[in-house]
N, C-alpha and C positions, 0 to 999 in steps of 0.2 A: 515399406516392405509389408506384405500381408500374408495371410495363411496360404494363398495360392502358391507361394514359393515352395511349399512342402507338399503340395497336393499329389505330386507324382511319387512320393515316397510311401510305399505300402506299409513299411515297417512302423510308420508313425501313428498307425491306428490304435486308439486306446481300447481297453477292455470295456465291457458294457455291464451296467447295473441292471440285471435281468428283471428285478422287481419293478422298476420304473422305466426301463429301457433307456437309461441315460449313460453316456460314455463316462468312464472313470480313468483318468490319466494316472500313470505312475507318479510323475512329478510335474507340478505346475510351478513355474517361476514367474514372479511378479516383478517387472522392471527389466528393461533391455539395455542397461548400461554395462560397463565392464564386469561388474559383479554378477549381474543376472545372466549375461551372455556366457560368462565363464561357467556358471552353475549349470546352465542348460546344456552346454557342450559336454561337461563332465558326466552328466546323467545320460545324455544321448549316446555317447561313445560306449557306455556300459550296457547299451542295448535296451534301455528303458523307454517307455512312451512319454515324451516330454512336450509340454506346451509352454511357450514363452509369451507372456502378456505384456504389452506396452501401451500406455495411454496416448502417446504421441505418434505421429507418423514419422517413419525413419527415411532418411537421416534427420536428426534434430540437433539443435544447438545445446551445448552444456557449458555453463560458466566454469572454466578450468584452464590452467596454464597449458596443459597438454604435454608436460614433460614425461618422457618414458625412460626411467632409470633402469639400471641393471635388473633389480628384482622384478620389475614389470615385464621386461623382455623375457626373462627366464620362465615366467608363468604363462606365457602365451601358448596357444595350441601348436602342436608340431607343424612345421611348414608354413606358419602364419607369415604373411608378407606385410611388414610394417609400412604404412603409408606415411613415411617421414617427410616433413616439410623442410627440415634442416637438421644438421648434425653439429652438436656443440663441442668445440675444442677449447673454448676460452670462457672465463667468467670474470666480469668486472664487479668488484665489491665497492660499495660506498656506505658511509655512515651518515644517514640522513642527508644525502646529497654531497657529502664532503669526503675528503681523504680517499679519493678514487685510486684504485689499483687493480690491474688486470693480471690474472694468472692464466697460464696457457698449458695445454697438454698436447703431446704428440699424437696421442690416440683419442678417439671419441669418448667424451664423458657421458653424454646421454643424447637422446633424440627428441625431436619435437613433432607433435602431430596436431592436426585439427580434429577435435573430438567428434564432430559428425562423421567424418570419414573413418576414424579409428573405431568408433562404436559400431558403425554399420558393418565394417569388415568382421568384427567379432561376432555379430549376429549371423552373418552369412556363414561363418565357420560352424556355428551351432546348427544351422539349417542343414549344412552339408553332412553333419554328423547324425542327422535324423530328427532334430527338433522341429516342431511346428511353431510358427509365429503368428500371433494375432495382434495387430496394432489398432490404435484408436479406441481402445477399451479401457475403462476406468474401474479399478477394483475398489469397491466401497468398504468391504470388510471380509473377514474369513470367519467361518463358524465350525466348531468342532463338536458341538452338541446342538440338539434341536431338531425340528421337523425337516429341515433341509438336508440333514445328514442321515444317509440311509443306514450306516452302521459305525461301529467304533473304529474301524480301520480307515475311515474316509473323512476328508476335510472338504467343506463347501466353500468355494471362492465366489462371493457374491459380486456381480458386475452391475454397475449403474445402468439403469434403463433396460435391463434384461430380466425376464421373468424367471428363467431357470439358472441356477448357479453352475459353475464349473466344478466338477468333483475330482478329487485327487487323493492318492494314498499318502503323499507328502507334498508340502508346500515350502518354497524358498522365497523369502521376502528380500528383494533387492531393489526396492522402490524409493531409494534416496533418503536424504537426511530428515525429510518430513514424512517418514514412512508410516503408512497405515498398518502395515504388517508389523512394523516395529512397535507401534502402539499396542497391538494385540498381544505381542510377546511381553511387553513391559520394559522396553529398552529405556535406560536412564543415562542422561548425558551429564558429565561433570565439567565440560569445557565447550563453550559455544562461541564461534568466531564468525565475523562478517567479512566476506571477501567481495571486493568490487573490482570490476574488470572492464577494459575497453579494447575492442578489436579495431586497430587504427591502420587503414591503408596508407602507404607511404610511397613516394616516388622512388625510382630505381637508385638514385644517388644515396638516399637515406637507407634503403634496404641493403645496399652493398656494404655500408659502414657497419651494419649489425650482423651480417652473414657469419654464421658459425660462432657467434658470441652472445651470451646472455648477460644481463645485469641483475644483481641482487643488492637491494638497498636495505640496510638495517634501519628500521623506521623510528619515528619520534615517539610513538605510543608504546607503552610497555608490551613486549612480546610481538610487536608488529614488524612487518617487512614488506618490501615491494619487489616487483620483478618486471623485466622486459624479456619476452621470448620472441625471437624472429621466426617468421614462417613465410618465407618468400617475400611477396609484396605487402605483407601485413605484419604489424607488430602487436603482440598480445601484451598489454600493459595492465598490471593489477597490483592491488595491495590487500593485505589481510590484517585484522586486529581483533581483539576481544570484542564481542558484542556488548553494547551498552552505551556507546557514544557514536552513533552512526554519522553525525555531522562532522566529528573530528576525523573519522575514517575517510569520509568524502573529501575533506580538506586535504588530507594527506595525499589522496589520489590526484586531486587537482594540482597541488603543489609539485608532486612528483612528475606529472606530465609536463607541467610548465618548465621545470628545471631541465628536462630532457630536450626542450625545444620542439615538443610535439603538439603544443596547444593549438597551433594553426591548422592542424589536420582534423577533419571531421571523422569521428569514430563511426564505423559501420554498425557496430553493436556495442551498447553499454548495458551491463548487467550486474546483478548482485546475487549472492548465494550465502546461506548459513551452513557452516560445517559444524557437526556435533560429534564430540569425542566421548566415547562411552565411559561410565564409571566402572571401577574394577569389579563391582558386584552386580553389574548389569547382566540380565539373562540373555542368552543367545538362542533360546528355543522355548517353545511351549507346546506340549503334546507332539503332534506331527508337523509342526511349523518351525522352520529355522530362519534366521536372519543373517545377512552377510553384508559386507561393504558398508556404505554410508548408512544403510538402514539399521545396521548393528552398531553404528558409532565407531567403526574400525578405520582409523587413519593415524598417521604419525603426528603426535601432538605438537611437536616443535615446528616442523615445516608445513604441517597440515597436508602432506602428500597423501593422496588417497587412491591413486590408480593401482599401485602395486598391492595395497591392502585389499582393494576390491577384487582384483584378479585372483589373488591367492586365497582369500576367504571364500570367494565364489566357487572356486574349484573344490575346496574342502566341503562346502555346503552341498554342491552337486553330488559328490561322492557319498556323503553320509545320508543325503536325501534318498538315494537308491537303497541304502540299508534300512532306512525307516519305512520306505514303501514296501519292503519285503517282510517287515515285522508283522507278526500275526496277533500280537496283543500289546497292551499299553506298557507293560513292563519292558518288553524288548525294544519298543519304540523309544522309551525313556532312556534305556541303556545306550542306544545308538546316538541319541541327542546329546547325552553327557560326553560320549566319546568325541563328538564334533566339538563341543565346548572345550574339552581338554586339548584337542589338537590346535584350536585357535589360540588359546591362552599360552600354550607351551611355545608357540612360535611368535605370532603377531603380538600377543599380550606382553611378552618379555620386551620386544622392541618398543612397544608403547610405553612401558614403564621407564625405559631409558629416555625416551623422548620427553616424557613429563619432567624428568629431572633436568634435562637440558633446557627446556622452556623456562623453568623457574629461574635458572641461572641467567639465561639470555634476557629475560624480562627485566632483570636488575642490572645486568652488565653487558649491554650490546657491544660496547667498545672493546671488551675483552675478546669477544668472538671475532670482531673485525680485525683486531691486532693479530690474533692467532692465525687466521686464514690468510692474511696478507703478508705477515712478517715471519711466520714460523713454519718452515717447510714441512715438518712432520704432520702438522695439522692440515695443511693443504693436501698432502699425500693421502691422509685418511679420507678427506672429503672426496677426492678423486676416486679412490677405491670404492667408496660407498656408492657414488653415482654410477659407477660401472657395474656394480653388483658383485665386486670381489670381496666385499665384507658387509656387515650390518652394524648398526649402532650398538646392538647388544653384544655382538662378537668383539667389537673394539673394546668395550668395557671389560669383557670377560678375559680377553687375551692380553691386553696391554695393562700392566700394573700401574703405569703412570696415569693413564686415563682413569682407571678405577679409583686410585687414591685421590686424584683431583676431584672427581665427582663426589666421593665420600667427604672430602674436606669442605666442599661447597655445601653439601647437605647439612653438615654439622653447623657451619656458619649460619645457614638459613634457619635452622632450628633454634640456634642461640639468638638470632635476631628476632625471630617471632616470639621467643620467650621474653626478651627484653621489652618488645613492644607490648606484649600482653601485660607484663608487670607495670609498665608505665601507664597503660590505659587503666588498669585497676587502681593504681595509686592516684591517678587524676580523678577517677570516680569517687574514691574515698575522700580525697581532698575536697571535692565539691560537696559531698555529704557533710563533711566537717564544717564547711563554710555555712551551709544551710542551717546546721545545728547551732552555730554561734549566732547567726542572725535570728533564729527562732528564740534562742535564749535571751538575746538582748531585747527583743520585742516583749517577751514574757516578763522580763525584769522591769521594763519600763511600764508595762501595764500594771504590775503589782506595786511599783513605787509611786505611781502617779495616777490614782483612781480619779474618776470624775468628781467634781465638786458636788457635795450633797449626797454622795452615794451612801448606802446603808453600810453598817459595820461589817455585815456578813459578806457584802460584795467586796469591801476593802480587804477582808480576810482572804476571799477567793483570789483577789488580785495578787496578794502577797504569796499565796500558795502557788499561783501560776508563775510568779516571778521566780520563786525558788526552783520550781520544776523546769522552767525555761532556762534558768541560769545553769542548772545542772546539765541540761541538754547542751547548752553552749559550752560548758567546761569540757564535757566528753567530746564534743565535736572538735574543739581546739586541740585536745589531746590526740584524737585520731589524726587530725590534720598534721600535727607535729610528727607523729609516727610516720605518716605517709611521706612527709618531707624528708625525714631522716632516711627512710628506706630508698627513696628515690635518689638521694644523694649518694 
């Protein structure tokens, strides 16, 4: 898709910087994924002049399972026609390939899409709302000060290979987890995960077996899990785990595919992707620049679900970018940016907080989650309501006292465990210091008690002094070690 798609829309013309005769857009959005397309749509329907920039040609592939849960569906533009490849009514849960059990629902739990089709449809919605799209352009940086910026109300978006920057009253960064706009804002990640995925074409007999059913495997690595999402004649098979041991994550994917009996089918696409989850104090804006979606580190920490977070934060970013574009000074722009941050944290931030707590528990007790979802109907009902969009993780904790008490209890146990491990680590370090002190004392004592033959008296005296000092050090070390042992016991 290129800018010609919007050429006939006269309302899409930007204002002009008369001093240098350069167009100034109200809002420029960088990145045409769900977050960027949602932001562009929200700003365009508000009547603003919007430019959406994308480095790839559309449609383009994106490593993603493509699950559209209730919150994603509810955040779509009005009248949006979801290009669903399958409708999920059943989930098979396994624990590292074992203890398989399938749960079923009479109503649809969630839908499955191919990301190229889904993302392209979202961009088309933004274009219909009045946004202009330019593809095949790479944003190298944004500047809010300097010779490229004509005034304090303007941001310069610098494009690789182009002499003149694009000018805007407000910029929305939606350029993914490796975002250059996020780097400008100063986004900080506290959780980084590696997702690996294969798109595997399968014969009709295999596709029929998976139709309407997904698989979720609680994985062997702490916090990891795998999935199988059917999409007609193709199965999307993937795993995700904490970054740091890519080889182990790759082994998990290979073993997973092998256990499923899919190793004999050649993947059409094999890909990997890093997801980054923001720290609580990570900024969401800088000056007239906002970030949303993956660029802001907004995703659910436990499941790493990002589409609903991208759509919702993108819509908010587009709405507040309009207000920032209308701001006539830095104080007003800052006020609107803070309002955007508050809106994100009040909704998505609360959900992320619950997700972090769930991930900590799941990383240590995956079997507990498996047992609950496969053997405890209320837990399955909550899962089903969440995927349909009838509730959220934050609402479950807020409304259900049992869930809240269970999370609080696990938090206390985790804090106690970390405290014990901290004390044990400290005791071990003090014990090691004590052992070193004893060894140093023994060496000193030996040096003082057995000076070399023919040594002068003063050297013999120095050796004795060294022996006393070293012996005292050894005594103190043994005492500390004994204290450490008693405390540990």
